N, C-alpha and C positions, 0 to 999 in steps of 0.2 A: 863448856856448847861441843856434843859429840855429832857427825854423821851417821845417825843410825840405819847401817843397812837391813834390809830387807828380810837375808836372815834371822836377824834379830824381831823382827815384827811381825814374824809367820810362829815364830815361836811364841809370842807374848801374844798374840791374838785369837790364835787358834786354841779351843777347849784341852785338843789333846797336845799343846807346846808345853814345853818342857818350865814344871812350876817357878825353879831357877833363875832361871831369866826375867821371867812376869816379875818376881820379888825384886829382882836387883833394876830391872828397866822404869818400873812404878816410881819411884822415888826422881829418878832425873828428868819423867816427863813434869813429874808436879810442879822442879824446881826452874823447868825451863832450860835444862841442860839439854834437848835432844834435839835433833833437825831431819828434817830427811830432804829428797830433792824428787823433781816430777819424774826422774827416769824410776826413781823405787816406788812413786805414787804408782805409774802405771805399769810394776812389777806383780804391786798387791792387787789394784785391778783385774786385771787377767788371772793371778789366782785366787776369784770369787768364787766361793763355790753358789751353786743353785739357789742355795735359798740363803743365800746370804746378801744385802744389799747394798750398795754404790753407798745410800745414803748415810747408812749405820756407818760405815767404815769410814768418811769425809767427815763425821762430825766424831767419829774418835779420834780422829788426829788432826782437828781443828786446830788444840794449840799446842800443834808441834809447830818449830821455826820450818820456814821453807827456804832453802838455799837454790838459789836460782842457779841454774846454767849457763854464762855467756854465749852467744853462738860464737864467740872470738875463740874460744876453748874447742871447737871440733878439731883444728890443729894439732893442736897438742894432744888430746885424747889419740889421734892417728901416730901421730909421734909416741905415742907413750906403746901402745899396743906395736908399732913397729918394734921399738926395744928390748922391750919381753920377746915377744919373737925372735931376733936374732940370738937372744939367750937361751931359747928352746923352751918356754915358754908359754903356754895358749890361751889366753885371758880372752875372755866373751865379751863380747860386746858392753853388754851393760856394766861387768866388771870394771874395762878399762872407762867407761863415760862416770860410773860412781866414785872410782881411784881419781879422777881428774876433778873433780866437784870436793871433795876431801883439801887434796893437795890446793887448789885456787883458793878455796875458804879458809884452810891454814887449821882445820880440825883434823881429830883423830876419826877414821872409818870404827864404829862399833861394832862388831860384826862375829858369826859364825860360821865363819863361811873361811877355808884352809888358804885359797886360791890368793885370797888380800895377804898374809904371810908370805907365801913366795915372791907377790908381786913386789912387797918392800924392800927385797935388796936390790931391785932395781930402778925402783921410784922412789921418788922422797914420800913415801906417805907412810903417814903416824896410825898406829891401828891400837885396836883392844881388842884381843882376842877374845873371846868367849867362847869358843868351841868346849873347853871342860867340862863347861857346865850342863853340855850334855852327855856329858857320860853317867 
């Protein structure tokens, strides 16, 4: 199972997205190896274009496992952010929440966002970096 970051979903869902990402993600979706969390869903919803419909996105993502964010994890997300900041790393709040979900569920984070590679030097975050497919 992989927690798939917004950066990958955007490449997979947009017609202008990178075909190599779509090709690699599709078998993971079909085999049930992909997951997302509420925050990633929120990011995808805020990125809908005028012509795109919420229902279409929800239908497309229906077979994807939802990994919940437990309310008790907020304190850990805050601590993760503070640890990163002490090391001179300025993560977004979204990235801290997403990393916390991956860490607590014990799943690798599949992404196209180099910020997560920087974060994993400080946090016990497992990643699968697909940024090289964007070249």
